[in-house]
DRENZA-783122 format. One line per 2 residues: for each residue x, y, z of C-alpha. Coordinates in steps of 0.1 Angstrom, whole numbers, plus 5000, padded with zeros to 4 digits. Last residue first. Example, Ala and Ser with C-alpha at 12.3 -4.5 7.8 and 13.67 -1.06 7.14 Angstrom:
// DRENZA-783122
5137/4989/5071 | 5123/4955/5078
//
This chain:
// DRENZA-783122
3919/8683/9254 | 3925/8677/9291
3893/8696/9302 | 3872/8679/9275
3885/8646/9287 | 3879/8653/9324
3843/8662/9319 | 3838/8683/9349
3807/8678/9373 | 3799/8701/9403
3794/8732/9381 | 3794/8769/9389
3789/8793/9358 | 3799/8829/9360
3777/8851/9338 | 3761/8869/9366
3784/8875/9395 | 3765/8888/9425
3737/8861/9421 | 3764/8835/9417
3782/8846/9449 | 3749/8842/9469
3741/8808/9454 | 3777/8796/9462
3775/8811/9497 | 3741/8794/9503
3757/8761/9493 | 3781/8764/9521
3817/8775/9531 | 3828/8779/9495
3858/8771/9473 | 3857/8782/9438
3878/8761/9414 | 3898/8773/9383
3912/8747/9360 | 3950/8740/9363
3946/8703/9354 | 3953/8692/9390
3928/8717/9404 | 3934/8753/9409
3921/8774/9438 | 3899/8804/9445
3882/8813/9478 | 3907/8838/9492
3911/8852/9456 | 3875/8862/9453
3878/8895/9436 | 3908/8883/9416
3891/8852/9404 | 3860/8869/9394
3880/8896/9374 | 3898/8868/9357
3866/8851/9348 | 3852/8885/9334
3883/8887/9311 | 3877/8851/9299
3842/8860/9288 | 3824/8827/9282
3827/8820/9318 | 3838/8789/9339
3839/8779/9375 | 3845/8744/9390
3828/8741/9423 | 3841/8731/9457
3822/8726/9489 | 3829/8727/9527
3855/8754/9531 | 3868/8764/9565
3888/8732/9564 | 3891/8703/9590
3926/8690/9595 | 3937/8657/9584
3966/8634/9594 | 3998/8623/9578
4028/8599/9583 | 4045/8595/9550
4066/8564/9542 | 4057/8569/9506
4041/8535/9495 | 4027/8521/9529
4022/8554/9547 | 4009/8574/9518
3987/8543/9509 | 3971/8540/9542
3965/8578/9546 | 3949/8580/9511
3928/8550/9517 | 3915/8562/9550
3906/8596/9533 | 3888/8575/9506
3867/8559/9533 | 3854/8595/9542
3834/8599/9510 | 3835/8618/9477
3869/8633/9484 | 3887/8666/9482
3924/8673/9493 | 3936/8706/9502
3970/8723/9494 | 3985/8746/9520
3981/8783/9517 | 3992/8802/9487
3965/8826/9482 | 3954/8809/9451
3946/8777/9469 | 3959/8744/9454
3932/8718/9452 | 3940/8681/9451
3914/8654/9442 | 3917/8621/9458
3924/8585/9445 | 3919/8597/9409
3953/8583/9399 | 3965/8618/9388
3954/8630/9422 | 3974/8603/9441
4004/8612/9420 | 4001/8650/9428
3995/8641/9465 | 4028/8620/9465
4048/8649/9448 | 4036/8674/9474
4042/8650/9502 | 4077/8645/9492
4083/8682/9491 | 4068/8685/9526
4090/8659/9541 | 4110/8681/9563
4078/8690/9579 | 4075/8656/9596
4039/8650/9610 | 4023/8663/9579
3986/8675/9583 | 3967/8674/9550
3939/8700/9548 | 3905/8684/9543
3874/8689/9519 | 3845/8665/9520
3817/8663/9493 | 3841/8664/9464
3830/8678/9430 | 3828/8649/9405
3852/8642/9374 | 3835/8626/9346
3849/8607/9317 | 3824/8616/9287
3843/8628/9257 | 3870/8612/9234
3894/8638/9220 | 3908/8634/9185
3936/8652/9167 | 3944/8622/9145
3982/8609/9146 | 3979/8571/9155
3957/8580/9185 | 3959/8582/9223
3935/8602/9243 | 3938/8613/9279
3909/8612/9302 | 3928/8602/9333
3964/8612/9329 | 3994/8599/9311
4030/8613/9313 | 4035/8605/9349
4061/8579/9346 | 4044/8555/9322
4034/8517/9319 | 4004/8512/9297
3978/8487/9309 | 3955/8475/9283
3918/8471/9280 | 3905/8454/9248
3873/8466/9231 | 3893/8477/9199
3921/8453/9195 | 3953/8442/9213
3987/8429/9201 | 4018/8417/9218
4002/8424/9251 | 4027/8415/9278
4014/8396/9306 | 4001/8408/9341
3992/8395/9375 | 3976/8419/9399
3940/8414/9387 | 3946/8395/9354
3960/8421/9334 | 3971/8426/9298
4001/8447/9293 | 4014/8474/9268
4053/8472/9270 | 4069/8495/9242
4038/8516/9234 | 4062/8545/9224
4051/8581/9229 | 4045/8609/9205
4039/8644/9217 | 4009/8666/9210
4004/8673/9247 | 3968/8664/9252
3967/8644/9219 | 3992/8617/9233
4002/8604/9198 | 4010/8567/9196
4042/8549/9183 | 4041/8512/9180
4063/8489/9201 | 4035/8463/9210
4008/8465/9183 | 3975/8482/9191
3948/8475/9164 | 3919/8496/9153
3893/8515/9172 | 3882/8523/9208
3910/8508/9229 | 3903/8512/9267
3934/8524/9284 | 3946/8516/9319
3976/8539/9328 | 3999/8521/9351
4025/8535/9373 | 4053/8513/9388
4073/8517/9419 | 4089/8483/9415
4088/8460/9445 | 4054/8472/9456
4039/8458/9423 | 4005/8476/9419
4024/8507/9429 | 4006/8532/9408
3971/8529/9392 | 3957/8554/9367
3921/8547/9353 | 3900/8558/9322
3927/8564/9296 | 3913/8567/9261
3923/8548/9229 | 3926/8552/9191
3941/8527/9167 | 3937/8533/9130
3918/8506/9110 | 3881/8516/9119
3862/8486/9131 | 3855/8502/9165
3837/8530/9150 | 3846/8565/9163
3818/8592/9163 | 3827/8627/9154
3834/8663/9165 | 3844/8656/9202
3846/8619/9204 | 3818/8594/9209
3826/8557/9209 | 3811/8530/9186
3805/8498/9204 | 3828/8470/9211
3809/8435/9209 | 3774/8436/9222
3762/8413/9250 | 3740/8386/9235
3759/8353/9229 | 3789/8357/9251
3772/8374/9280 | 3745/8348/9279
3771/8320/9280 | 3789/8337/9310
3754/8338/9329 | 3747/8302/9322
3782/8294/9334 | 3776/8314/9366
3743/8298/9374 | 3759/8278/9402
3794/8283/9416 | 3782/8275/9452
3793/8311/9463 | 3779/8326/9430
3744/8312/9437 | 3720/8313/9409
3693/8330/9390 | 3697/8346/9355
3676/8376/9343 | 3677/8391/9308
3674/8430/9310 | 3651/8450/9288
3653/8486/9277 | 3691/8492/9273
3691/8493/9235 | 3710/8460/9232
3683/8444/9254 | 3655/8457/9233
3672/8443/9202 | 3679/8410/9217
3643/8402/9229 | 3639/8378/9257
3603/8368/9263 | 3585/8390/9288
3568/8375/9317 | 3532/8366/9324
3522/8336/9304 | 3555/8316/9304
3565/8328/9339 | 3531/8318/9352
3535/8282/9337 | 3569/8280/9353
3556/8291/9386 | 3528/8265/9385
3553/8237/9376 | 3577/8246/9405
3545/8246/9429 | 3536/8211/9417
3572/8199/9418 | 3577/8209/9455
3613/8201/9458 | 3626/8171/9477
3635/8151/9446 | 3648/8173/9418
3650/8153/9386 | 3623/8128/9394
3601/8156/9409 | 3604/8177/9377
3596/8147/9355 | 3565/8139/9376
3554/8175/9377 | 3554/8176/9339
3543/8213/9332 | 3576/8224/9323
3578/8197/9296 | 3612/8182/9296
3642/8187/9274 | 3671/8163/9284
3690/8176/9314 | 3717/8203/9313
3752/8195/9325 | 3766/8204/9359
3793/8232/9359 | 3813/8220/9389
3805/8231/9424 | 3813/8196/9440
3777/8193/9452 | 3766/8200/9415
3735/8221/9415 | 3709/8209/9391
3704/8222/9355 | 3670/8215/9340
3659/8218/9304 | 3633/8237/9284
3660/8253/9260 | 3649/8288/9264
3634/8287/9300 | 3665/8270/9315
3651/8256/9346 | 3673/8262/9376
3688/8242/9404 | 3681/8225/9438
3673/8254/9461 | 3655/8237/9491
3677/8252/9518 | 3668/8287/9503
3650/8283/9470 | 3632/8257/9449
3637/8253/9412 | 3648/8288/9402
3641/8299/9367 | 3666/8308/9339
3664/8332/9311 | 3640/8355/9328
3630/8386/9308 | 3628/8418/9327
3617/8453/9315 | 3635/8482/9331
3618/8512/9347 | 3644/8508/9376
3622/8506/9405 | 3590/8493/9388
3606/8468/9365 | 3634/8457/9390
3608/8454/9418 | 3585/8433/9397
3614/8410/9389 | 3621/8407/9426
3585/8401/9436 | 3583/8374/9409
3612/8357/9425 | 3597/8356/9460
3623/8370/9485 | 3652/8349/9496
3665/8328/9524 | 3697/8314/9512
3705/8290/9482 | 3693/8317/9458
3723/8337/9469 | 3725/8358/9437
3700/8374/9410 | 3722/8380/9382
3710/8407/9358 | 3723/8415/9323
3726/8452/9314 | 3728/8470/9281
3747/8503/9285 | 3726/8532/9272
3752/8557/9286 | 3727/8576/9308
3711/8542/9316 | 3744/8528/9329
3747/8558/9352 | 3712/8552/9363
3720/8516/9371 | 3748/8527/9393
3725/8547/9415 | 3699/8520/9418
3725/8494/9427 | 3739/8518/9453
3704/8523/9467 | 3694/8486/9469
3673/8466/9446 | 3664/8431/9461
3674/8424/9496 | 3669/8385/9500
3679/8376/9463 | 3711/8399/9465
3713/8415/9431 | 3742/8417/9408
3740/8438/9377 | 3762/8426/9348
3772/8453/9325 | 3777/8460/9288
3799/8479/9264 | 3826/8490/9289
3851/8520/9291 | 3827/8548/9304
3816/8525/9332 | 3851/8525/9346
3849/8564/9351 | 3816/8560/9370
3833/8533/9393 | 3863/8553/9400
3840/8582/9410 | 3819/8560/9431
3845/8551/9455 | 3828/8563/9486
3798/8544/9474 | 3813/8510/9482
3810/8484/9454 | 3844/8492/9438
3843/8479/9401 | 3853/8446/9386
3861/8452/9350 | 3861/8420/9329
3876/8420/9295 | 3865/8388/9278
3878/8374/9247 | 3856/8349/9229
3865/8314/9213 | 3850/8294/9241
3864/8314/9269 | 3892/8338/9268
3905/8359/9297 | 3912/8395/9305
3909/8410/9342 | 3908/8447/9352
3905/8456/9388 | 3888/8488/9398
3897/8501/9432 | 3881/8501/9466
3866/8465/9467 | 3855/8455/9503
3866/8429/9528 | 3882/8455/9553
3917/8440/9557 | 3918/8425/9523
3908/8458/9507 | 3932/8476/9527
3961/8454/9514 | 3952/8459/9477
3946/8428/9457 | 3908/8425/9456
3907/8407/9423 | 3921/8376/9437
3953/8364/9422 | 3972/8377/9453
4007/8370/9438 | 4016/8353/9472
3989/8327/9466 | 4004/8318/9432
4035/8307/9450 | 4018/8283/9473
3981/8279/9468 | 3955/8299/9451
3924/8308/9471 | 3887/8313/9468
3882/8294/9436 | 3908/8271/9422
3919/8267/9387 | 3921/8303/9377
3919/8322/9344 | 3900/8291/9330
3870/8313/9320 | 3848/8293/9343
3872/8302/9372 | 3874/8337/9362
3836/8339/9362 | 3838/8323/9396
3860/8350/9409 | 3840/8379/9396
3809/8363/9411 | 3827/8362/9445
3836/8399/9440 | 3800/8409/9433
3783/8389/9462 | 3756/8414/9469
3777/8425/9500 | 3782/8462/9487
3754/8472/9462 | 3761/8460/9427
3779/8466/9394 | 3800/8442/9375
3817/8456/9342 | 3818/8445/9307
3839/8442/9276 | 3831/8415/9253
3855/8410/9224 | 3852/8385/9196
3836/8409/9170 | 3867/8431/9174
3888/8401/9162 | 3866/8394/9132
3865/8431/9122 | 3902/8432/9122
3907/8401/9102 | 3882/8416/9076
3846/8404/9077 | 3834/8389/9044
3827/8354/9061 | 3802/8371/9083
3800/8359/9118 | 3766/8345/9128
3748/8362/9156 | 3749/8341/9188
3716/8325/9196 | 3717/8320/9234
3685/8339/9245 | 3665/8324/9214
3640/8350/9204
//
């Protein structure tokens, strides 16, 4: 099947259906240092969203157009929050969600993956599948998210491409179908062979999207040598013959079902292979898919607007203490100024200034369609997992909250600022930066995080945004588990009997704090019927 064959649009489609069909909403996932942020930047370059990769001069530079806009990200060279970027390219609208690569921020990444229809998996050509890549892939598999693979850094020392494909298939149990193939590698990397169109694309020294050659026979060593002098043409022809005989052809249905990944080779740093990847996304990644809600499935083409909040971000503009809820539209059309029902509270809210984002920059969204991601300014009314509709009692499911692996008490340098700290922690918890647990016995609140770097982010942000100087004290508790029971009376009895180890989370849901896994098991044996869980569906809890 042609890897670049865009399904034809039907003339009978409604204006809404045509707009929805133009959307491609995807995330980029990878292990840290695989080149994810560089690839993001180059995709934006191809999409026309920026004019110069790596930097933007003068006034634009001060706006921090790069996706990693938070100060701590620039200092450490890592992504710690999800950036949302919308751009148009060749008639399609792309919503790109650049996720944190560091495992300490996995919760933000998992929630982001609930908002996309496809993903690009970036793999370092020298390292292959790494631990973080494997974990993120499993999340995608649970949601049947189609994945395109970009094998990056082909201009450096690399592993054999066949070994990389074999590792993907064996480690991830995912069939591979190369769409392009490297011509040379490392210092001899000259370009790629387009296996679908039988054409060569060479690296342009200026980093532009070089044109494809005329069709050539992949076994024609003379033609390869003429196009790419200095490359072992015979070895390249031999590899191309092996690809033809041994590798899977691209199959659109298998890709959409999550069983097969098309593979592209390139170098994001040198701006090579990125255009082919973007073409592959446009042609084959699905338009907005149906979303599962409690009680029914919501189709993207339904006329009534529905959306869910998967991320909260405060103080993106330090000059205005703003608070933005990022919402994925699941169906219908959003129009600026329309009223929407916040299902959790039953109240109406006006969507007066919905916004499209390009990292930190923003523009008013006069209208948006299913698949789009919009930012909704609010002052604490929206939380992660909230559902917005045009009136229907609907609750989307699947946004996870994970039990923290580290619990700490916050130590405040100035006790006079305790009230300010309480408000700040509330806002940080609503964003998903940390989880906050308020013990039932009235002792000071505790924060829970997945990884220690989150504590650094919390300390940094409380200092920069709230002028709060804090430290952390260790806690007698090591683990937190949400507790439920079919019998509310028995749950109350449990909470009363274990008051010293009980707390409430942001939503008021009961949490059991324990010193060890043994204590959780021991307590569970003593209290049959009480269920301990380390994952909470935020949307179900908020409904």
